[in-house]
N, C-alpha and C positions, 0 to 999 in steps of 0.2 A: 504494500500500500504506500503510495507516495503522499507524504505529509508536509504541510507548511505550518510553521509556527510564526504567527504575526503578532507583534506586541508593541505597545507603547509603554515606556517606563520613564517616570520623572525623577525618581530618586534611587532607582536600582532594584527595587523589589520585584517588579514584573520582569526585568531583564534576568534576574537570578532564577525566577520560576521558569521562564522560557528556556533558558540554557539547561536547567534541570530536566525539563520535559524532553528536549532534544537528546540529552544524554541517555535518558531512560529508553526512548524510542530506538536509539541506536545500539542498545545493549541487549543481552539475552533477557527475556525470551523473545523480545520484539525483533531484534536484528534487522531493523529497517533503516531508512534514511529519512531524516527530517531537515528541511531547509528552514533557516531562521531569517526572518525579516523584521528589522526594527524600524518602526515609524518614528520619524523625527520631525519636529516643527522647524520652520524657517527661523522663528524667534527662539534662539537657543539660550536666551538669558535665563540663568538659574535664580529663582526667587528663594529666599531663605527666611527662617524665623516665622513669626506670625503672619507676615505679609504674604507668604506663599499661600496660606489658607484663604486670605481675603481675595487675592488675585485669582486663585483656582476656583473658589466658590462663585465669584462674580462671572467668570468665564462660563460656568455651567448655567447659572441663573439667567444670564443674558444670551444663552444659546449660541455662543461664539463657536465658530468653526475655523480654527487657525490654519494658516497656509502651511503646507507640508513640504519638506525637502523631497527631492525626487527619489522615488522608490520603484524599481522595476519589479513589479509583482503582477503575475497573470494567474488568476485562480484556475484556469482551464485544466492544466495537467495534474491537479491535485485531487486525490481521493478523499482526503481529510484536511480541513483547514482549522487549526486551533488558534483562537484569538484571545489575546490577553490585554487587560487594561487595569490601571489603578482606579480606585474608587475616589471620586471627587464629589463632594456634596451629595452622597448617595446615588451617584450616577457614573456611567463610564466617562473617562477623561475626554475632553473636547477633541483632542488629536485623533482618538479612535473614531469619533463621530465623523470627522473630516475624511478619514480613510474609508469608512464604510459608505459614505456618500459617493465615493468614486469607484467602488467595486461592487458589482452585482453578484451576490452569492446564492441566488435562487437555485434551488435544486442541489446545492453542494452540501455534503456532509460536513457539519461544523460543530466544534466544541468551544465552549467559552470558559475563561477563567478570569477572576478579578482578584486583586491584591489590595489589602487594606490594613490599617493599623488599629482600627476600632470596630466599627460596624459597617456592613455592606449595604444596609438599608434595602432599597429596591433596585440596586445597581444591576443585578443579573436580569431582573424583569425588564428593565429599560434596555439592557444590552440585547436581549432576545428581540425586542421590538426594532432594533437597528438592522437586523438581518432577515427581513421578510422573505418568506419562501425558502429559506435555508432549512436543511434537515438538521435540527439540533440534536446531537447524539449524546451530549453530556455537558454539565457545567459544574464548576467548583469555585468556592471562594477560599482564599488563602489569607489567613490573618498573620501578619508579620512573617512572611515566608523566609526572609533572610535570617531571622533569629531562630526559626523552628526547623526541625528535621522533617522536611516535606517529601523526601524521596519515596518513602513507603506509601504515603497517602496518594501522591501523584501516580505511582505505579499501579495501585489498585484502581484509581480513576481511569487511567488510560486503558487498562485491561477491560474495563466495563463499557468502553465506548462502542463496542460491537463492530 
């Protein structure tokens, strides 16, 4: 099965989870290949401290769709597309929204993961709504994935994607 792992990561948690997923898929018992795609915004300025929460929350509330750096991604050759996003104001990050506005995944087998430090709220529900017509084969939320041992949990999740 040809798999793509497409993710946006602001502080590294989703990048860690995406690399872990790729590693699991390329090891036994999967022994497959997974292509990794990182979504990046044109505005690469890193916000820190409390201001990052104000900025990120306002981006979600104002339904901003940031400009993305070029990313050569074609969903056609993939049997499974795994999408990952951090949770911002109980929603997928605006960069993931921009990405999904540009890529039609109707009919594609898709799995969703989100990373958060506290609560996911309705992030997965909102994430599902961004991929209309996709065949959602699984979803998982990861709290503090960098600090937690998520390999076993992700391995179980990946085995159950069917």
